[in-house]
VOLO-335556 format. One record per residue (C-alpha): y, x, z; residue in three letters. Coordinates in Angstrom, 2 decimals, padded with zeros to 5 digits, m for minus. Example, Ala and Ser with C-alpha at 12.3 -4.5 7.8 and 13.67 -1.06 7.14 Angstrom:
<nodes>
NODE         v         u         w   resn
NODE   m004.50    012.30    007.80    ALA
NODE   m001.06    013.67    007.14    SER
</nodes>
This chain:
<nodes>
NODE         v         u         w   resn
NODE    000.20   m069.40    104.86    UNK
NODE   m001.39   m067.60    107.82    UNK
NODE   m001.44   m063.94    108.76    UNK
NODE   m005.15   m063.91    107.81    UNK
NODE   m004.03   m063.84    104.17    UNK
NODE   m002.29   m060.48    104.73    UNK
NODE   m005.46   m058.58    105.65    UNK
NODE   m005.18   m056.33    102.61    UNK
NODE   m001.71   m055.21    103.68    UNK
NODE   m003.01   m053.55    106.85    UNK
NODE   m005.62   m051.49    104.99    UNK
NODE   m003.43   m048.33    104.86    UNK
NODE   m003.13   m048.52    108.66    UNK
NODE   m006.71   m049.37    109.49    UNK
NODE   m008.58   m047.27    106.90    UNK
NODE   m008.09   m043.91    108.71    UNK
NODE   m009.38   m045.50    111.94    UNK
NODE   m012.36   m046.95    110.07    UNK
NODE   m013.17   m043.55    108.55    UNK
NODE   m013.14   m041.92    111.97    UNK
NODE   m015.34   m044.66    113.44    UNK
NODE   m017.87   m044.17    110.64    UNK
NODE   m017.88   m040.40    111.19    UNK
NODE   m018.60   m040.69    114.91    UNK
NODE   m021.24   m043.40    114.41    UNK
NODE   m019.53   m046.53    115.72    UNK
NODE   m021.28   m049.53    114.15    UNK
NODE   m019.77   m052.90    113.17    UNK
NODE   m021.89   m054.69    115.79    UNK
NODE   m020.58   m052.34    118.49    UNK
NODE   m017.02   m053.32    117.59    UNK
NODE   m017.96   m057.01    117.58    UNK
NODE   m019.42   m056.77    121.09    UNK
NODE   m016.44   m054.73    122.31    UNK
NODE   m014.14   m057.46    120.98    UNK
NODE   m016.04   m059.98    123.11    UNK
NODE   m015.78   m057.75    126.20    UNK
NODE   m012.03   m057.39    125.60    UNK
NODE   m011.65   m061.17    125.26    UNK
NODE   m013.52   m061.71    128.53    UNK
NODE   m011.21   m059.16    130.15    UNK
NODE   m008.21   m061.08    128.80    UNK
NODE   m009.52   m064.35    130.21    UNK
NODE   m010.13   m062.81    133.63    UNK
NODE   m006.73   m061.11    133.57    UNK
NODE   m004.90   m064.35    132.79    UNK
NODE   m006.93   m066.29    135.35    UNK
NODE   m005.92   m063.77    138.03    UNK
NODE   m002.28   m063.85    136.79    UNK
NODE   m002.55   m060.21    135.68    UNK
NODE   m000.60   m060.90    132.50    UNK
NODE   m000.30   m057.23    131.54    UNK
NODE   m004.06   m056.69    131.68    UNK
NODE   m004.67   m059.92    129.79    UNK
NODE   m002.22   m058.97    127.05    UNK
NODE   m003.65   m055.46    126.63    UNK
NODE   m007.15   m056.94    126.40    UNK
NODE   m006.02   m059.37    123.67    UNK
NODE   m004.61   m056.39    121.75    UNK
NODE   m007.97   m054.63    122.11    UNK
NODE   m009.77   m057.77    120.96    UNK
NODE   m007.57   m057.88    117.86    UNK
NODE   m008.23   m054.21    117.08    UNK
NODE   m012.01   m054.44    117.46    UNK
NODE   m012.09   m057.73    115.54    UNK
NODE   m010.22   m056.08    112.65    UNK
NODE   m012.50   m053.04    112.70    UNK
NODE   m015.96   m054.61    112.62    UNK
NODE   m015.76   m056.07    109.12    UNK
NODE   m013.92   m053.04    107.76    UNK
NODE   m016.55   m050.66    109.15    UNK
NODE   m019.34   m052.84    107.71    UNK
NODE   m017.74   m052.64    104.26    UNK
NODE   m017.14   m048.89    104.56    UNK
NODE   m020.79   m048.33    105.52    UNK
NODE   m022.04   m050.90    102.96    UNK
NODE   m023.97   m052.71    105.67    UNK
NODE   m022.48   m056.19    105.32    UNK
NODE   m025.06   m058.80    106.19    UNK
NODE   m025.39   m062.48    106.95    UNK
NODE   m026.57   m061.54    110.43    UNK
NODE   m023.44   m059.49    111.06    UNK
NODE   m021.21   m062.27    109.70    UNK
NODE   m022.99   m064.79    111.92    UNK
NODE   m022.58   m062.57    114.98    UNK
NODE   m018.90   m062.02    114.21    UNK
NODE   m018.10   m065.72    113.93    UNK
NODE   m020.09   m066.57    117.05    UNK
NODE   m018.31   m063.87    119.06    UNK
NODE   m014.90   m064.95    117.72    UNK
NODE   m015.41   m068.48    119.02    UNK
NODE   m016.55   m067.27    122.44    UNK
NODE   m013.57   m064.90    122.48    UNK
NODE   m011.22   m067.82    121.81    UNK
NODE   m012.88   m069.79    124.62    UNK
NODE   m012.65   m066.91    127.11    UNK
NODE   m008.99   m066.21    126.41    UNK
NODE   m007.76   m069.81    126.37    UNK
NODE   m009.86   m070.94    129.34    UNK
NODE   m008.54   m067.97    131.33    UNK
NODE   m005.00   m069.14    130.64    UNK
NODE   m005.44   m072.75    131.73    UNK
NODE   m007.96   m072.09    134.53    UNK
NODE   m005.32   m069.95    136.23    UNK
NODE   m001.67   m070.61    137.03    UNK
NODE   m000.24   m070.11    133.54    UNK
NODE   m000.84   m073.55    132.06    UNK
NODE   m001.87   m077.11    133.04    UNK
NODE   m005.50   m077.74    132.17    UNK
NODE   m004.69   m080.80    130.06    UNK
NODE   m002.56   m078.71    127.70    UNK
NODE   m005.20   m075.98    127.74    UNK
NODE   m007.95   m078.37    126.64    UNK
NODE   m005.68   m079.72    123.88    UNK
NODE   m005.01   m076.19    122.65    UNK
NODE   m008.67   m075.21    122.82    UNK
NODE   m009.82   m078.23    120.80    UNK
NODE   m007.23   m077.43    118.11    UNK
NODE   m008.45   m073.84    117.88    UNK
NODE   m012.13   m074.75    117.78    UNK
NODE   m011.73   m077.50    115.17    UNK
NODE   m009.59   m075.34    112.88    UNK
NODE   m012.15   m072.53    113.11    UNK
NODE   m015.07   m074.91    112.62    UNK
NODE   m013.61   m076.42    109.45    UNK
NODE   m012.94   m072.94    108.05    UNK
NODE   m016.57   m071.88    108.37    UNK
NODE   m017.95   m075.34    107.55    UNK
NODE   m016.43   m074.92    104.08    UNK
NODE   m018.77   m071.98    103.63    UNK
NODE   m021.71   m073.92    105.05    UNK
NODE   m021.39   m076.67    102.42    UNK
NODE   m021.12   m074.16    099.59    UNK
NODE   m017.36   m074.16    098.95    UNK
NODE   m016.82   m070.68    100.37    UNK
NODE   m014.98   m069.65    103.50    UNK
NODE   m011.46   m071.07    103.63    UNK
NODE   m008.70   m069.50    105.73    UNK
NODE   m005.88   m071.80    104.58    UNK
NODE   m003.68   m073.95    106.77    UNK
NODE   m000.90   m073.36    109.26    UNK
NODE   m002.72   m071.51    112.04    UNK
NODE   m005.38   m068.83    111.60    UNK
NODE   m006.95   m066.50    114.15    UNK
NODE   m004.54   m063.65    113.46    UNK
NODE   m001.61   m066.03    114.05    UNK
NODE   m003.08   m067.11    117.37    UNK
NODE   m003.60   m063.55    118.57    UNK
NODE   m000.02   m062.59    117.66    UNK
NODE    001.33   m065.65    119.50    UNK
NODE   m000.73   m064.83    122.61    UNK
NODE    000.37   m061.20    122.57    UNK
NODE    003.99   m062.31    122.13    UNK
NODE    003.66   m064.75    125.03    UNK
NODE    002.23   m061.99    127.20    UNK
NODE    005.08   m059.60    126.39    UNK
NODE    007.73   m062.27    127.01    UNK
NODE    006.10   m063.21    130.32    UNK
NODE    006.05   m059.57    131.44    UNK
NODE    009.77   m059.27    130.71    UNK
NODE    010.80   m062.60    132.24    UNK
NODE    008.91   m065.57    133.66    UNK
NODE    010.61   m068.04    131.34    UNK
NODE    010.02   m071.73    132.05    UNK
NODE    011.05   m074.31    129.44    UNK
NODE    010.94   m077.99    130.45    UNK
NODE    008.67   m077.06    133.32    UNK
NODE    006.15   m075.17    131.19    UNK
NODE    005.48   m071.44    130.84    UNK
NODE    005.55   m069.62    127.50    UNK
NODE    001.74   m069.58    127.55    UNK
NODE    001.66   m073.36    128.00    UNK
NODE    003.97   m073.80    125.01    UNK
NODE    001.77   m071.48    122.94    UNK
NODE   m001.23   m073.67    123.75    UNK
NODE    000.79   m076.75    122.77    UNK
NODE    001.36   m075.02    119.42    UNK
NODE   m002.37   m074.23    119.21    UNK
NODE   m003.18   m077.89    119.79    UNK
NODE   m000.70   m079.37    117.34    UNK
NODE   m001.01   m076.85    114.53    UNK
NODE   m004.71   m076.26    115.15    UNK
NODE   m005.48   m079.90    114.45    UNK
NODE   m003.11   m079.94    111.47    UNK
NODE   m004.90   m076.84    110.15    UNK
NODE   m008.26   m078.55    110.68    UNK
NODE   m007.00   m081.55    108.68    UNK
NODE   m005.71   m079.27    105.90    UNK
NODE   m009.05   m077.48    105.71    UNK
NODE   m010.96   m080.76    105.77    UNK
NODE   m008.92   m082.13    102.86    UNK
NODE   m009.37   m078.91    100.88    UNK
NODE   m013.16   m079.03    101.28    UNK
NODE   m013.34   m082.80    100.71    UNK
NODE   m011.56   m082.45    097.36    UNK
NODE   m014.01   m079.75    096.28    UNK
NODE   m017.14   m081.77    097.06    UNK
</nodes>
């Protein structure tokens, strides 16, 4: 069970923010683009070893990513185009953040590539379920919300203490988790869709 399944539980927190955004004219697409800008900022921050900036940018990415769909529903402007934009931006956001981590000093590139492939395959299988007519499937061990929380946690821990475990930073271990559980999640999603076809 991933944190993505608890989206309804954050409604009481996010609804007042959504209402204010609607009143001042912030559109879902604006939030989607801002989430991409924040992700790029996170990647640059991690690459430059500015862990605080990177972590704050991931938090901003999470906020804007949560807002875009909620604003679209509040304004009754949900569309396939908006959904397509959101998923495209989410994947580029994942790439920016993870590449920033392993392109800089926080993680060996081999582990980074392993983590990135796990993330991309899990995400691909989730949306591919929708593409073949089964409907979007968020199941499995590791969803996007889980990944963002783990990255934010790694950033906070790194700011407090530069912990190294078996020669690897906390960020490197998080990307190991992304690789292992990302591919397990991809397999879980594949099996779910395969059984429905």
